[in-house]
C-alpha positions, -999 to +999 in steps of 0.1 A: -043+046-314-024+049-281-045+046-250-018+056-225+003+085-240+026+104-216+003+134-219-023+113-200-003+091-178+022+116-164-004+140-149-022+110-134+010+098-118+018+133-105-016+139-090-019+104-074+016+106-059+011+142-046-021+132-028-003+102-013+025+125-001+000+149+014-019+121+032+014+107+045+025+141+058-009+147+075-007+112+090+026+121+107+013+154+119-019+139+132+000+111+151+028+132+165+014+166+172-024+163+170-029+130+190+004+134+209+014+098+203+048+085+194+054+074+158+051+036+153+066+011+129+034+014+108+042+051+102+078+046+093+069+017+069+044+040+052+071+067+048+094+041+032+066+029+009+058+064-001+094+072-008+097+043-032+064+053-048+079+087-055+110+070-070+087+049-093+069+081-103+102+097-111+112+067-132+080+070-152+085+107-158+120+099-171+106+071-192+079+094-206+102+123-214+135+105-223+127+069-228+108+048-253+076+068-249+093+102-250+090+128-277+124+145-269+144+118-286+167+124-315+171+099-344+206+090-334+196+081-299+177+049-308+202+025-293+207+044-261+170+048-258+165+010-260+192+004-234+176+030-211+143+014-216+156-020-205+173-004-174+142+015-165+120-016-168+145-037-147+147-011-120+110-006-119+103-043-116+126-046-086+117-016-065+080-021-069+083-052-046+094-033-015+069-005-022+040-030-021+055-048+008+060-016+029+025-004+023+009-037+032+031-041+063+021-006+074-015-016+074-008-048+093+012-031+120-015-004+123-040-032+129-019-043+159-026-010+175-063-015+172-070-053+175-038-065+193-056-074+225-071-105+208-046-134+208-062-150+178-058-117+159-021-114+169-015-150+157-031-144+123-016-109+119+019-122+127+015-151+102+005-126+074+034-103+083+057-132+078+041-141+045+045-105+032+081-103+042+090-136+025+069-127-005+087-094-010+122-109-005+116-139-027+103-120-057+128-092-054+157-117-054+141-136-082+140-104-103+175-094-095+190-128-103+167-139-131+198-140-153+220-154-125+250-132-119+249-119-155+227-089-147+239-071-178+219-095-200+188-076-188+200-045-206+214-058-239+197-048-271+200-082-286+183-103-259+188-136-276+214-145-250+190-135-223+164-158-238+188-187-236+204-180-202+177-163-181+146-174-164+110-169-176+104-132-171+067-133-181+059-161-157+076-143-128+056-111-136+024-130-138+030-149-105+038-117-087+006-100-100-015-130-089+001-132-054-002-094-050-040-097-053-040-127-029-020-109-003-042-078-007-072-100+002-054-114+032-043-080+045-076-062+039-099-090+049-082-097+082-098-070+104-134-074+094-145-100+118-128-082+146-145-049+138-177-067+145-165-076+180-158-040+190-181-025+217-192+005+197-223+018+179-233-001+148-229+030+127-193+034+138-187-003+130-200+003+094-179+034+091-147+016+102-155-013+078-160+011+049-126+028+056-108-005+056-128-017+026-115+013+005-082-005+002-099-029-022-100-001-048-062-005-052-067-042-055-090-037-084-061-020-103-040-051-094-067-073-109-066-053-142-028-058-143-033-095-138-058-097-166-032-081-190-005-105-180-028-135-181-036-127-217-002-115-229+019-143-213+004-172-233+009-152-265+046-148-258+045-111-254+064-111-222+093-132-236+128-118-239+133-098-271+097-103-282+088-088-316+053-087-328+046-106-361+042-084-392+007-069-396-004-084-363-030-064-343-027-060-306-058-074-289-081-048-274-078-062-239-040-056-241-045-020-253-069-012-224-050-029-195-016-013-197+004-030-169+028-001-161-001+023-157-021+000-135+008-009-113+014+028-106-023+033-099-023+002-076+007+015-056-006+051-052-041+041-043-027+015-019-008+044-002-040+064+000-059+035+016-031+027+041-031+063+053-069+068+058-075+046+089-048+064+110-064+097+100-098+087+115-096+108+147-085+139+127-112+135+101-138+130+127-129+161+146-126+182+114-162+171+105-178+178+138-154+204+152-130+197+180-145+203+214-128+224+240-103+205+260-103+207+298-077+192+321-091+176+352-073+164+383-091+135+401-083+107+424-079+085+393-053+107+377-050+138+355-068+135+322-084+155+294-121+158+288-138+173+257-166+197+262-183+195+295-160+185+323-165+150+338-148+145+371-165+115+386-154+079+384-182+067+362-178+096+337-141+088+334-147+052+328-172+060+301-146+081+284-121+052+286-147+029+270-154+053+242-118+058+233-107+022+238-132+008+214-129+034+187-111+014+159-096+046+144-082+060+177-045+061+181-050+056+219-068+023+215-040-001+221-027+013+254-062+018+268-073-018+259-042-033+273-049-014+306-084-028+307-072-063+301-045-061+327-069-047+353-096-073+350-076-103+338-102-113+312-093-130+279-107-107+253-104-134+227-129-156+245 
């Protein structure tokens, strides 16, 4: 019995990727045309990550239709099918690294917009950004040069040479899966204590925390992939040219936790989770209806109010407070920095 036939996996990949593309497109629209804010590095990183996710989806469609799992294969194509399978696996293993890295970095740079006024947050955030960059580069280079300069050994049908001359492929996959879960915990857990410090209603704090916590759904898929690799690696199933012994049965846990399926789910759900926080202002207005915008000219400058016009100094300051401490507002960073510059307080105290 096959738990992950192409008839099941390909529609899942297509739907999850399509939703990710829609969320990314809406994110750009909401940031550029709805909120009238310039696009930031977090937006462009998300675009890069989503592009690579689309490439991974295309690879899986090709693999499902023409590769080892395909049904459109002729009997005489067995050798070319195996070579294509090796090339697909090699390519997929490499490009998944920048995909995960771009999505995680997108979240970290988005956090800077919201919590960047706290020096302690900036220090931690910058450290984690450095860790993610080194993590992606190190594993990508390790995958590319696992056989040294003899890259062709990754594609040969007889992989006995690769077994003698290349590194431990299974261990590398296992270590990446484990560290991916760890970096997820670092990225997603970073903002929680700072959400607690925001001067906003408790209900909004809970809502912000829930939106950020949704990212752990993709981490769960990473945990399942790690379980598969942790079981299969000691059995030698990740070795070069592994062939199962005659009449050996695949353990149930390895049938259930297919690594390719769960790495795709992890990537696409990660893209969903990284897109949700920037869409907060749009989702909030869609739910409650966007109030009428009125432009007011006062001694404190020209600004927009929503609903009833507020022209006095105290009303304008209350509007600033509300926007500045909304963790999902794209205006938060500039407004908080203005507050900090005006009163000279250390917000990290």
